[in-house]
C-alpha positions in Angstrom: 127.4 77.7 116.9 123.9 77.9 118.4 121.2 76.0 116.6 118.2 78.1 117.7 116.0 78.9 114.7 112.4 80.3 114.6 110.5 81.4 111.6 108.8 84.5 112.9 106.6 85.0 109.9 106.3 87.7 107.4 104.6 91.0 106.6 103.7 93.0 103.5 106.3 95.6 102.8 104.7 97.4 99.8 101.7 97.7 97.6 103.8 96.1 94.9 103.6 92.8 96.8 107.1 92.8 98.4 107.3 90.9 101.6 109.7 90.9 104.6 110.3 87.5 106.2 111.8 87.3 109.7 113.8 84.6 111.2 115.2 84.6 114.8 118.4 82.7 114.9 121.4 81.7 117.1 122.2 81.7 120.8 121.3 85.3 121.4 118.3 85.3 119.1 119.4 87.6 116.3 116.9 88.9 113.8 117.6 87.7 110.2 115.5 89.3 107.5 114.8 88.3 103.9 113.3 91.1 101.7 111.5 89.3 98.9 110.5 91.1 95.7 109.6 89.6 92.4 110.8 86.1 93.5 114.2 87.4 94.5 115.5 87.7 98.0 118.0 89.9 99.8 119.0 88.3 103.1 120.2 90.6 105.8 122.2 89.4 108.8 122.0 85.6 108.5 123.0 85.0 112.1 124.0 81.5 113.0 121.6 79.4 110.8 122.5 79.9 107.2 121.5 76.5 106.0 118.1 76.7 107.6 117.5 80.2 106.2 118.4 78.8 102.8 115.9 76.0 103.1 113.2 78.4 104.2 113.8 80.5 101.1 114.0 77.6 98.7 111.2 79.2 96.6 113.1 82.4 96.0 116.4 83.2 94.3 118.7 84.7 96.9 120.5 87.5 95.0 122.6 88.9 97.8 123.6 88.2 101.4 124.3 91.4 103.3 125.5 92.1 106.8 124.8 95.3 108.7 128.1 94.7 110.6 130.6 92.0 111.3 129.7 90.6 114.7 129.4 86.8 114.8 125.8 86.7 115.8 125.0 88.6 112.5 127.4 86.8 110.1 127.8 83.4 111.6 125.5 81.8 109.0 127.0 83.6 106.0 129.3 80.7 104.9 126.5 78.1 104.9 124.0 80.4 103.2 126.4 81.5 100.5 127.4 77.8 100.0 123.8 76.8 99.6 122.7 79.7 97.3 125.8 80.9 95.4 124.8 84.4 96.3 127.4 87.2 96.8 128.2 88.4 100.2 128.3 92.2 101.0 129.8 93.9 104.0 131.6 97.1 104.7 135.4 96.9 104.4 136.0 98.2 108.0 134.3 95.1 109.4 135.6 92.5 107.0 138.5 91.3 109.2 136.2 91.1 112.2 133.7 88.9 110.3 136.5 86.6 109.0 137.3 85.9 112.7 133.7 85.7 113.9 134.5 82.9 116.2 136.8 85.1 118.3 135.3 85.7 121.7 136.4 89.4 121.5 133.6 89.8 118.9 131.1 87.1 119.8 131.3 87.0 123.6 132.7 84.3 125.9 131.4 80.8 125.5 129.8 81.5 122.1 131.3 80.1 118.9 130.3 81.1 115.4 131.6 80.0 112.0 134.2 82.3 110.5 133.1 84.1 107.4 134.5 84.1 103.8 135.8 87.4 102.5 133.0 89.6 101.1 132.6 89.6 97.4 131.2 93.1 97.6 132.4 95.9 99.9 129.7 98.2 101.0 130.2 101.9 101.2 128.2 105.1 101.6 125.6 105.6 98.8 125.9 102.1 97.3 122.7 100.5 96.3 121.6 96.8 96.6 118.9 95.8 94.2 116.4 93.0 94.7 113.4 92.6 92.4 111.8 96.0 92.1 113.3 97.2 95.4 116.5 99.1 96.2 118.4 99.6 99.4 120.8 102.5 99.9 123.8 102.0 102.1 124.1 104.5 105.0 127.3 104.3 106.9 126.5 104.3 110.7 129.6 103.4 112.6 129.6 103.2 116.4 128.6 99.7 117.4 131.4 98.6 115.0 133.6 100.6 112.7 131.9 99.3 109.6 128.3 99.4 110.7 125.7 100.3 108.0 122.0 100.7 107.7 120.2 99.7 104.5 117.5 102.3 103.7 114.7 101.2 101.3 113.9 103.0 98.1 111.6 102.2 95.2 109.1 99.5 96.3 111.1 99.2 99.5 110.5 102.8 100.5 109.5 103.0 104.2 111.7 100.0 105.3 115.2 100.2 106.8 117.4 97.5 108.2 119.4 99.1 111.1 121.3 96.2 112.6 122.5 96.9 116.1 122.8 100.7 115.6 119.4 101.4 117.1 116.8 99.6 119.2 113.5 100.9 120.5 114.4 103.5 123.2 118.0 102.5 123.0 121.1 102.0 120.8 123.8 99.4 120.3 126.6 98.7 122.7 129.9 100.6 122.2 132.0 98.7 124.7 132.9 95.8 122.5 136.0 95.7 120.3 135.8 98.5 117.7 132.9 100.3 119.4 133.0 104.1 119.5 130.5 106.1 121.6 131.1 109.4 119.7 130.7 107.8 116.3 127.5 106.2 117.6 126.2 109.6 118.7 126.8 111.0 115.3 125.3 108.0 113.5 122.1 108.2 115.5 121.8 111.9 115.0 122.2 111.4 111.3 119.6 108.7 111.2 117.2 111.1 112.9 117.8 113.8 110.3 117.9 111.7 107.2 115.5 108.7 107.6 111.9 109.6 107.0 109.8 109.5 110.2 107.3 106.9 108.8 110.1 104.5 108.1 109.8 101.1 109.8 113.2 100.3 111.4 114.0 96.6 111.5 116.5 96.0 114.3 119.1 93.3 114.8 117.4 92.1 118.0 113.9 92.5 119.4 110.9 94.3 118.0 110.7 96.8 115.1 110.1 100.5 115.6 109.7 103.6 113.5 111.8 106.6 113.1 109.0 108.8 114.4 108.7 106.8 117.6 112.4 107.0 118.2 112.5 110.8 117.5 109.8 111.2 120.1 111.0 108.9 122.9 114.6 107.6 122.3 117.1 109.7 124.4 119.9 108.6 122.2 118.4 110.0 119.0 118.9 113.7 119.2 
């Protein structure tokens, strides 16, 4: 498992004082996020550095560890983070078996090894809500990159923030040529995001920079 870890700082997420912390982790530099509200933290996609993420969040109570999908670069740190914090782990059922075999090169890529992941304690499905402090995140099922891919769309004090994993990137979208990928499902998911996520929403992607829904509607050829 890659040991790369960089604390990429934080930004204010709401007038209520909520903050998003960003960590870049693992051999292919996955974005791990912590949404912090009222001294509670929701950790999204803990990559391959769960123990270091836990240490960085020692001042907050981690109330949930959630994954947007089951690829090793997004879940490889789950076991260590859950062990350190005692937080429940949430993932869509369709990606649970994939995550439990995160070290399999079919999912992680040749020459990259991740820790396998414990079975989720909560199975995410369309319309479910994850709560952290005064914020809420609604689960939007967005298969395509993987069968169980989801986006977490902010509500309450988290309105205007969405964690989109590897479904969408600035000007592009996630790969569909890996195990479980489905180009047609990806097309439908991206079209749905364009219809249902408010244009001003900041989209926090699984790799690389953030974007907004408005920017992607204007320039991303995959969001139509």
